[in-house]
N, C-alpha and C positions, 0 to 999 in steps of 0.2 A: 593465563590465557583462558578465555571463556569457552563454554561448550559450543557456541556459535562459531567462534574462531576456528575451532577444531573441525567442525562440519564443513566450513568453507575450504579449509586446507585439504580436506579429503575429496573435495569436488561436489559435495552434497549441496543441494539448494542453489546451484549455480547456473540454472537455466538461463539462456540468453533470449529466448522467445518471449515477447510480452503477452500478457493476458489478453484474450479476445475481448474481454470486458473493457479494458483500457482502450484498445483499438477502436471499439464501438463508441466509447465516450468522447474521443477526440477527433474522429474522422472528419467531421464537418466544422471543427472549431479553428479559428485563427490562433496561431501560437501566442502565448502570453507567458506569464510567470507561473511556475508549477513547484509544488513541494511534494516529495516522495518520502513519507515517513517509514521507518523500519525498512529501508530500501534493500538491505541485504547486499547481494552482488550486483545490484543495479539494473536489472533487465528493464524495468519500467522507466527509470530515469534516463537510461541510454536511448530508449525508444523515443521518449519525448524530446530529448536533445537533438536527435537525428531529424526530427520534424520542426526544428527551429524554436522550441520552447526554451526559456531561461529557467533552468532547473536547479533547485536546491534539494539535495538528497542526504538523508540523515539515517545513521544506524549506529548501534552500540558496538558492533563488531569491527574492529580495526582491519581484520583480514578481509571481510566482505567489502569494506570501503576501498581498500587497496586494490582488490580485484576489479572493482568497478572503475577506479581511476585508470588502471592499466588498460582496460577495455576501451575506455573513452579515448585515451591517447592513441591506441592502435587504430581507432576509427576516425581520429581527427575531430573529436567532439569536446566541447567545453561544458563543464557543469561545476556547481559549487558543492563539493562533497564534504560532509562533516561527520566526524566520529563523536557521538554524543548519546548518552543513556537517557532515553525519554522518561523512564520510570523515576530517575533521580532528578528530573527537571533540568538537565544539562542543555536543553535546547528549548527556547521560547518561540512559539509560533506568533509572528507579528500579526496583530489584528488587521483585517481588510487588506491583506497583502498579496493574495494569490488568486489567480484565475482558475486554478485547478489544484486540488489536494488529492493525493493518492494514498490509500491505506489498504495494502494487500497483506492479508494473513497476520495482522497484528491487532490485538485487542488490549487496549488500556482504557477502561471506561472513563477514568477521570481526565483523559485527554480530549474527550469529545467536545467539551466546551471550547477548548482552544482551536480544535479543528473547525468547528462551526464559525467561530469569530475570525479565523484566518482567511476564510474565503470572501472575496469581494462580492458585492451584490451582482447577481447575474452569473457568478462563477459556479463551478461544479466541484462536488466531492464524488470521487469514485472509489468504491471499496468492495472487497471480497474478504469475508472473515469467517473462520470456522465456527460451526455450531455444535451444540450438544448432539450426540448421536447414540441411539440405542442399539446400533448394530454391534453384536458381540465380537465380530471380526475386526473391528476398528480398535487400534491401540488406545488404551486409556490415556486421558490427558487431563491436566488440571482444569476443573470447570471454571475457574476464574478467567481462563483464556478462551472460553467458548461462549458464543451468543446463545440466548434462548430464542425460540421461534418468535418472529416479528420484532425482536428487540432492536435490530438495526433500523428498521422502518420507523420505529417509535422515536429514535434519536433525531430523526430528520422529518418528523411528521408535519412540521410547519413550513417545509421547503417543497418545491415542486419535484415530485418523484418522477423522473424520466424513465427509470427502469428499476424494478425490484424483483428479485427471484431468490427462492431458497431451493437449493438442489435437493432432490429427494434421496439421493445416494451420494457417492463420492463426487468431488468436484473434478471435472474433466479438464481443468486448466493445464497449461503446458508444464507447470511445476510438479506434476504428479502428486497432487494432494489426495489423500485417501479418506476424507471425511466430508460430511455435509458442509455446505457453505451458504451464507447469506451474501447476496451481492446487490449493490445499489449504485445508481447514478442519480444524484440529487442536485438541483439548481437552487441557489440561494435567492430568495425573493427580496 
């Protein structure tokens, strides 16, 4: 059993409220096809499905995906839930297939080419990813999983940037994140 499976079993990281950034990104959009990578317990996938989106949600944690599926059933929602390890390439993002791709709090730099390719022209990518943080009160974290300042903007510099912000302190998202975050809403040209 993975560390993330144990966290979800203990009720950690099982927030049901979607990120305000996601709400902002889709509030005026017609529902289409969405991909939520590293979806965890599915708060974003469930929110999108409740708004009529056809959602594929992927995570390596079987417990997180099962929790999301149980929540979907209790809400009468349908989504395509997949247990797959993105780092091992167990899920391929189909090119030009999604109107929206969500990436919340997951950094795998070599996946950005697939994320970019997976969004249809005129579609959006919405992401909030933790950044390096010099605050000594913040728990140390592997720097491979933390963005450098402006790095997320650079990945999408040739797209239309609808929103970009780097939090100066901890992220105030509903998931109780305790470190700086880079957030973006980008539209593929």
